[in-house]
N, C-alpha and C positions, 0 to 999 in steps of 0.2 A: 427656495426662500426659507430661511430659518426664523421662526417666530417664537418668542418667549411667552409661553402660556401663563406664566405666573405674574407677568408684568401687567399692571392695571391699564385699562384702555384710557386714552386721552380724548376719546370721542364721547360726546354727550350733549346734554341740554342744560341751560341755566334757567331757573325760575325767575319771576319778577323780583324776588327778594334776594337773589344771588345764590340760591342753593343749586349745586351742580349734581347731576345724576348721569352716571355712565350709561351708555347705550346698552351695555350688557345687563344692567339691572332693571331694564324696562320690560314691561309686558304690554300686550295690546290693550289691556284694560287700564293700565296706569299711564299710558301715553296721553290720554285725555287731560290729565292733571299736571303733567310735567312742567308746563310753563306758568302755572298759577302760583301765587305767593301763599304763604301760610294763612294770612288773613282771608284771602279769597277762598281758600279751601275750607276754612272754618265757616264762612258765610254760606258757601255752597252746601256744606254739611247740614247747617241749620235749615236751609231752604228745602233740602231733600227729606229731612226728618218731618217737616210739616206736611209734605206731600206723601209721606209714608213709603218712600222709595228706599227700602232698607238695604237692598243689595248694593245700590249705588253708595249709600252711606258707609257700608262696610269697606268699599274700595277707597273712599275718601279718608276714612279712619286709618286704613292701612298705609296710605300715602303720608299722612301726618305722622304716624308712628315711625315710619322709615326715615323721615327727615329728622325727627327728634333723636333717633339713635345714631344718626350719621355724624 
């Protein structure tokens, strides 16, 4: 079977607001946030900041930045 490694994958997930993420761009940490919308992520970020869960905040921030740059 000959596969083109430069061809982007058509497999992935859509978030609630329509953002598509290819399976190849996901990590085990980001999988938790893949189905959430941008607004849900922002609310989750605020909630985790209040609880001082800074590592989780960094993951959510990274997810928001990845979507902004896409």
